[in-house]
PyMOL CGO cylinders between C-alpha atoms (Angstrom):
from pymol import cmd
from pymol.cgo import CYLINDER

trace = [
    CYLINDER, 32.09, -4.87, 98.61, 31.44, -7.51, 96.31, 0.3, 1, 1, 1, 1, 1, 1,
    CYLINDER, 31.44, -7.51, 96.31, 29.57, -9.77, 98.74, 0.3, 1, 1, 1, 1, 1, 1,
    CYLINDER, 29.57, -9.77, 98.74, 27.55, -6.81, 99.63, 0.3, 1, 1, 1, 1, 1, 1,
    CYLINDER, 27.55, -6.81, 99.63, 26.55, -6.40, 95.83, 0.3, 1, 1, 1, 1, 1, 1,
    CYLINDER, 26.55, -6.40, 95.83, 25.83, -10.01, 95.75, 0.3, 1, 1, 1, 1, 1, 1,
    CYLINDER, 25.83, -10.01, 95.75, 23.48, -9.65, 98.41, 0.3, 1, 1, 1, 1, 1, 1,
    CYLINDER, 23.48, -9.65, 98.41, 21.87, -6.78, 97.02, 0.3, 1, 1, 1, 1, 1, 1,
    CYLINDER, 21.87, -6.78, 97.02, 21.36, -8.86, 93.64, 0.3, 1, 1, 1, 1, 1, 1,
    CYLINDER, 21.36, -8.86, 93.64, 19.75, -11.59, 96.13, 0.3, 1, 1, 1, 1, 1, 1,
    CYLINDER, 19.75, -11.59, 96.13, 17.36, -9.31, 97.48, 0.3, 1, 1, 1, 1, 1, 1,
    CYLINDER, 17.36, -9.31, 97.48, 16.38, -8.02, 93.90, 0.3, 1, 1, 1, 1, 1, 1,
    CYLINDER, 16.38, -8.02, 93.90, 16.06, -11.34, 92.78, 0.3, 1, 1, 1, 1, 1, 1,
    CYLINDER, 16.06, -11.34, 92.78, 13.70, -12.07, 95.62, 0.3, 1, 1, 1, 1, 1, 1,
    CYLINDER, 13.70, -12.07, 95.62, 11.69, -8.96, 94.62, 0.3, 1, 1, 1, 1, 1, 1,
    CYLINDER, 11.69, -8.96, 94.62, 11.79, -10.14, 90.88, 0.3, 1, 1, 1, 1, 1, 1,
    CYLINDER, 11.79, -10.14, 90.88, 10.67, -13.47, 91.99, 0.3, 1, 1, 1, 1, 1, 1,
    CYLINDER, 10.67, -13.47, 91.99, 7.58, -12.16, 93.81, 0.3, 1, 1, 1, 1, 1, 1,
    CYLINDER, 7.58, -12.16, 93.81, 6.64, -9.70, 90.93, 0.3, 1, 1, 1, 1, 1, 1,
    CYLINDER, 6.64, -9.70, 90.93, 6.91, -12.75, 88.55, 0.3, 1, 1, 1, 1, 1, 1,
    CYLINDER, 6.91, -12.75, 88.55, 4.55, -14.69, 90.71, 0.3, 1, 1, 1, 1, 1, 1,
    CYLINDER, 4.55, -14.69, 90.71, 2.03, -11.82, 90.77, 0.3, 1, 1, 1, 1, 1, 1,
    CYLINDER, 2.03, -11.82, 90.77, 2.26, -10.96, 87.15, 0.3, 1, 1, 1, 1, 1, 1,
    CYLINDER, 2.26, -10.96, 87.15, 2.41, -14.47, 85.77, 0.3, 1, 1, 1, 1, 1, 1,
    CYLINDER, 2.41, -14.47, 85.77, -0.77, -15.26, 87.50, 0.3, 1, 1, 1, 1, 1, 1,
    CYLINDER, -0.77, -15.26, 87.50, -2.59, -12.05, 86.45, 0.3, 1, 1, 1, 1, 1, 1,
    CYLINDER, -2.59, -12.05, 86.45, -3.70, -12.17, 90.25, 0.3, 1, 1, 1, 1, 1, 1,
    CYLINDER, -3.70, -12.17, 90.25, -4.15, -9.13, 92.54, 0.3, 1, 1, 1, 1, 1, 1,
    CYLINDER, -4.15, -9.13, 92.54, -1.75, -9.06, 95.61, 0.3, 1, 1, 1, 1, 1, 1,
    CYLINDER, -1.75, -9.06, 95.61, -4.48, -9.80, 97.95, 0.3, 1, 1, 1, 1, 1, 1,
    CYLINDER, -4.48, -9.80, 97.95, -5.56, -12.93, 95.94, 0.3, 1, 1, 1, 1, 1, 1,
    CYLINDER, -5.56, -12.93, 95.94, -2.00, -14.13, 95.63, 0.3, 1, 1, 1, 1, 1, 1,
    CYLINDER, -2.00, -14.13, 95.63, -0.80, -14.06, 99.14, 0.3, 1, 1, 1, 1, 1, 1,
    CYLINDER, -0.80, -14.06, 99.14, -4.11, -16.17, 99.87, 0.3, 1, 1, 1, 1, 1, 1,
    CYLINDER, -4.11, -16.17, 99.87, -3.54, -18.85, 97.23, 0.3, 1, 1, 1, 1, 1, 1,
    CYLINDER, -3.54, -18.85, 97.23, -2.20, -22.31, 98.52, 0.3, 1, 1, 1, 1, 1, 1,
    CYLINDER, -2.20, -22.31, 98.52, 0.56, -22.56, 95.92, 0.3, 1, 1, 1, 1, 1, 1,
    CYLINDER, 0.56, -22.56, 95.92, 1.74, -19.11, 95.81, 0.3, 1, 1, 1, 1, 1, 1,
    CYLINDER, 1.74, -19.11, 95.81, 1.49, -17.90, 99.33, 0.3, 1, 1, 1, 1, 1, 1,
    CYLINDER, 1.49, -17.90, 99.33, 4.49, -19.92, 100.40, 0.3, 1, 1, 1, 1, 1, 1,
    CYLINDER, 4.49, -19.92, 100.40, 6.62, -18.95, 97.56, 0.3, 1, 1, 1, 1, 1, 1,
    CYLINDER, 6.62, -18.95, 97.56, 6.15, -15.24, 98.16, 0.3, 1, 1, 1, 1, 1, 1,
    CYLINDER, 6.15, -15.24, 98.16, 6.52, -15.70, 101.98, 0.3, 1, 1, 1, 1, 1, 1,
    CYLINDER, 6.52, -15.70, 101.98, 9.67, -17.66, 101.33, 0.3, 1, 1, 1, 1, 1, 1,
    CYLINDER, 9.67, -17.66, 101.33, 10.83, -14.90, 99.18, 0.3, 1, 1, 1, 1, 1, 1,
    CYLINDER, 10.83, -14.90, 99.18, 10.29, -12.20, 101.85, 0.3, 1, 1, 1, 1, 1, 1,
    CYLINDER, 10.29, -12.20, 101.85, 12.03, -14.48, 104.25, 0.3, 1, 1, 1, 1, 1, 1,
    CYLINDER, 12.03, -14.48, 104.25, 15.10, -14.54, 102.19, 0.3, 1, 1, 1, 1, 1, 1,
    CYLINDER, 15.10, -14.54, 102.19, 15.12, -10.85, 101.62, 0.3, 1, 1, 1, 1, 1, 1,
    CYLINDER, 15.12, -10.85, 101.62, 15.21, -10.27, 105.31, 0.3, 1, 1, 1, 1, 1, 1,
    CYLINDER, 15.21, -10.27, 105.31, 17.93, -12.58, 105.50, 0.3, 1, 1, 1, 1, 1, 1,
    CYLINDER, 17.93, -12.58, 105.50, 20.23, -11.05, 103.06, 0.3, 1, 1, 1, 1, 1, 1,
    CYLINDER, 20.23, -11.05, 103.06, 19.86, -7.71, 105.16, 0.3, 1, 1, 1, 1, 1, 1,
    CYLINDER, 19.86, -7.71, 105.16, 20.57, -9.57, 108.12, 0.3, 1, 1, 1, 1, 1, 1,
    CYLINDER, 20.57, -9.57, 108.12, 23.78, -10.91, 106.63, 0.3, 1, 1, 1, 1, 1, 1,
    CYLINDER, 23.78, -10.91, 106.63, 24.61, -7.13, 105.36, 0.3, 1, 1, 1, 1, 1, 1,
    CYLINDER, 24.61, -7.13, 105.36, 24.65, -6.02, 109.00, 0.3, 1, 1, 1, 1, 1, 1,
    CYLINDER, 24.65, -6.02, 109.00, 26.57, -9.20, 110.14, 0.3, 1, 1, 1, 1, 1, 1,
    CYLINDER, 26.57, -9.20, 110.14, 29.29, -8.26, 107.46, 0.3, 1, 1, 1, 1, 1, 1,
    CYLINDER, 29.29, -8.26, 107.46, 29.14, -4.61, 108.90, 0.3, 1, 1, 1, 1, 1, 1,
    CYLINDER, 29.14, -4.61, 108.90, 28.10, -3.18, 105.46, 0.3, 1, 1, 1, 1, 1, 1,
    CYLINDER, 28.10, -3.18, 105.46, 26.85, -0.19, 107.06, 0.3, 1, 1, 1, 1, 1, 1,
    CYLINDER, 26.85, -0.19, 107.06, 27.50, 2.14, 104.30, 0.3, 1, 1, 1, 1, 1, 1,
    CYLINDER, 27.50, 2.14, 104.30, 25.06, 0.05, 102.12, 0.3, 1, 1, 1, 1, 1, 1,
    CYLINDER, 25.06, 0.05, 102.12, 22.33, 0.10, 104.91, 0.3, 1, 1, 1, 1, 1, 1,
    CYLINDER, 22.33, 0.10, 104.91, 22.43, 3.47, 105.69, 0.3, 1, 1, 1, 1, 1, 1,
    CYLINDER, 22.43, 3.47, 105.69, 20.78, 4.15, 102.44, 0.3, 1, 1, 1, 1, 1, 1,
    CYLINDER, 20.78, 4.15, 102.44, 17.67, 2.36, 104.03, 0.3, 1, 1, 1, 1, 1, 1,
    CYLINDER, 17.67, 2.36, 104.03, 15.22, 3.45, 106.58, 0.3, 1, 1, 1, 1, 1, 1,
    CYLINDER, 15.22, 3.45, 106.58, 16.07, 2.04, 110.02, 0.3, 1, 1, 1, 1, 1, 1,
    CYLINDER, 16.07, 2.04, 110.02, 12.43, 1.39, 110.64, 0.3, 1, 1, 1, 1, 1, 1,
    CYLINDER, 12.43, 1.39, 110.64, 11.94, -0.55, 107.21, 0.3, 1, 1, 1, 1, 1, 1,
    CYLINDER, 11.94, -0.55, 107.21, 14.80, -2.77, 108.03, 0.3, 1, 1, 1, 1, 1, 1,
    CYLINDER, 14.80, -2.77, 108.03, 13.58, -3.59, 111.61, 0.3, 1, 1, 1, 1, 1, 1,
    CYLINDER, 13.58, -3.59, 111.61, 9.97, -3.92, 110.00, 0.3, 1, 1, 1, 1, 1, 1,
    CYLINDER, 9.97, -3.92, 110.00, 11.18, -6.46, 107.34, 0.3, 1, 1, 1, 1, 1, 1,
    CYLINDER, 11.18, -6.46, 107.34, 13.22, -8.49, 110.04, 0.3, 1, 1, 1, 1, 1, 1,
    CYLINDER, 13.22, -8.49, 110.04, 10.01, -8.79, 112.28, 0.3, 1, 1, 1, 1, 1, 1,
    CYLINDER, 10.01, -8.79, 112.28, 7.74, -9.69, 109.34, 0.3, 1, 1, 1, 1, 1, 1,
    CYLINDER, 7.74, -9.69, 109.34, 10.49, -12.22, 108.44, 0.3, 1, 1, 1, 1, 1, 1,
    CYLINDER, 10.49, -12.22, 108.44, 10.28, -13.76, 112.33, 0.3, 1, 1, 1, 1, 1, 1,
    CYLINDER, 10.28, -13.76, 112.33, 6.46, -13.50, 111.97, 0.3, 1, 1, 1, 1, 1, 1,
    CYLINDER, 6.46, -13.50, 111.97, 6.28, -15.60, 109.00, 0.3, 1, 1, 1, 1, 1, 1,
    CYLINDER, 6.28, -15.60, 109.00, 8.86, -18.07, 110.13, 0.3, 1, 1, 1, 1, 1, 1,
    CYLINDER, 8.86, -18.07, 110.13, 7.93, -18.79, 113.63, 0.3, 1, 1, 1, 1, 1, 1,
    CYLINDER, 7.93, -18.79, 113.63, 4.12, -18.12, 113.51, 0.3, 1, 1, 1, 1, 1, 1,
    CYLINDER, 4.12, -18.12, 113.51, 3.34, -19.12, 109.74, 0.3, 1, 1, 1, 1, 1, 1,
    CYLINDER, 3.34, -19.12, 109.74, -0.57, -20.19, 110.10, 0.3, 1, 1, 1, 1, 1, 1,
    CYLINDER, -0.57, -20.19, 110.10, -1.50, -16.70, 111.79, 0.3, 1, 1, 1, 1, 1, 1,
    CYLINDER, -1.50, -16.70, 111.79, 0.44, -14.41, 109.74, 0.3, 1, 1, 1, 1, 1, 1,
    CYLINDER, 0.44, -14.41, 109.74, -1.65, -11.61, 109.04, 0.3, 1, 1, 1, 1, 1, 1,
    CYLINDER, -1.65, -11.61, 109.04, -2.10, -11.37, 105.16, 0.3, 1, 1, 1, 1, 1, 1,
    CYLINDER, -2.10, -11.37, 105.16, -2.56, -7.64, 105.15, 0.3, 1, 1, 1, 1, 1, 1,
    CYLINDER, -2.56, -7.64, 105.15, 1.09, -7.15, 106.69, 0.3, 1, 1, 1, 1, 1, 1,
    CYLINDER, 1.09, -7.15, 106.69, 2.44, -9.30, 103.64, 0.3, 1, 1, 1, 1, 1, 1,
    CYLINDER, 2.44, -9.30, 103.64, 0.35, -7.21, 101.18, 0.3, 1, 1, 1, 1, 1, 1,
    CYLINDER, 0.35, -7.21, 101.18, 1.73, -3.97, 102.65, 0.3, 1, 1, 1, 1, 1, 1,
    CYLINDER, 1.73, -3.97, 102.65, 5.47, -5.44, 102.42, 0.3, 1, 1, 1, 1, 1, 1,
    CYLINDER, 5.47, -5.44, 102.42, 4.59, -6.16, 98.71, 0.3, 1, 1, 1, 1, 1, 1,
    CYLINDER, 4.59, -6.16, 98.71, 2.94, -3.16, 97.80, 0.3, 1, 1, 1, 1, 1, 1,
    CYLINDER, 2.94, -3.16, 97.80, 5.11, -0.55, 99.81, 0.3, 1, 1, 1, 1, 1, 1,
    CYLINDER, 5.11, -0.55, 99.81, 8.34, -1.85, 101.09, 0.3, 1, 1, 1, 1, 1, 1,
    CYLINDER, 8.34, -1.85, 101.09, 9.39, -3.92, 98.19, 0.3, 1, 1, 1, 1, 1, 1,
    CYLINDER, 9.39, -3.92, 98.19, 9.36, -1.37, 95.78, 0.3, 1, 1, 1, 1, 1, 1,
    CYLINDER, 9.36, -1.37, 95.78, 11.34, 1.28, 97.77, 0.3, 1, 1, 1, 1, 1, 1,
    CYLINDER, 11.34, 1.28, 97.77, 13.92, -1.53, 98.47, 0.3, 1, 1, 1, 1, 1, 1,
    CYLINDER, 13.92, -1.53, 98.47, 14.25, -2.25, 94.88, 0.3, 1, 1, 1, 1, 1, 1,
    CYLINDER, 14.25, -2.25, 94.88, 14.54, 1.45, 94.00, 0.3, 1, 1, 1, 1, 1, 1,
    CYLINDER, 14.54, 1.45, 94.00, 17.30, 2.18, 96.83, 0.3, 1, 1, 1, 1, 1, 1,
    CYLINDER, 17.30, 2.18, 96.83, 19.39, -0.93, 95.52, 0.3, 1, 1, 1, 1, 1, 1,
    CYLINDER, 19.39, -0.93, 95.52, 19.11, 0.28, 91.96, 0.3, 1, 1, 1, 1, 1, 1,
    CYLINDER, 19.11, 0.28, 91.96, 20.50, 3.87, 93.04, 0.3, 1, 1, 1, 1, 1, 1,
    CYLINDER, 20.50, 3.87, 93.04, 23.20, 2.22, 95.28, 0.3, 1, 1, 1, 1, 1, 1,
    CYLINDER, 23.20, 2.22, 95.28, 24.47, 0.06, 92.27, 0.3, 1, 1, 1, 1, 1, 1,
    CYLINDER, 24.47, 0.06, 92.27, 24.20, 2.97, 89.77, 0.3, 1, 1, 1, 1, 1, 1,
    CYLINDER, 24.20, 2.97, 89.77, 26.29, 5.08, 92.04, 0.3, 1, 1, 1, 1, 1, 1,
    CYLINDER, 26.29, 5.08, 92.04, 29.18, 2.26, 92.11, 0.3, 1, 1, 1, 1, 1, 1,
]
cmd.load_cgo(trace, "trace")
């Protein structure tokens, strides 16, 4: 279970990184994901989040994963693949939706999991 907690901490770290990028530059999400410097940093953190979820799955941490909506887990994996394999044509609206809607949900669920331990 400790490696699972470590993976959840990594996800929170990536979400915090994205929030730091956004708040430190006083930019709206839509502007940050178009910025030449911030765009790759934001996308790399999204890839890292998806990788941690994939590792939880590989480690058979289904007790942890069952807290998350399966549709959201498939979605973050698809976004990761989209970013990693088709970087130049990744739709910024998808990235914006992930930042606005999915990441706060992931962070809240992780906080709930960790507080229950």
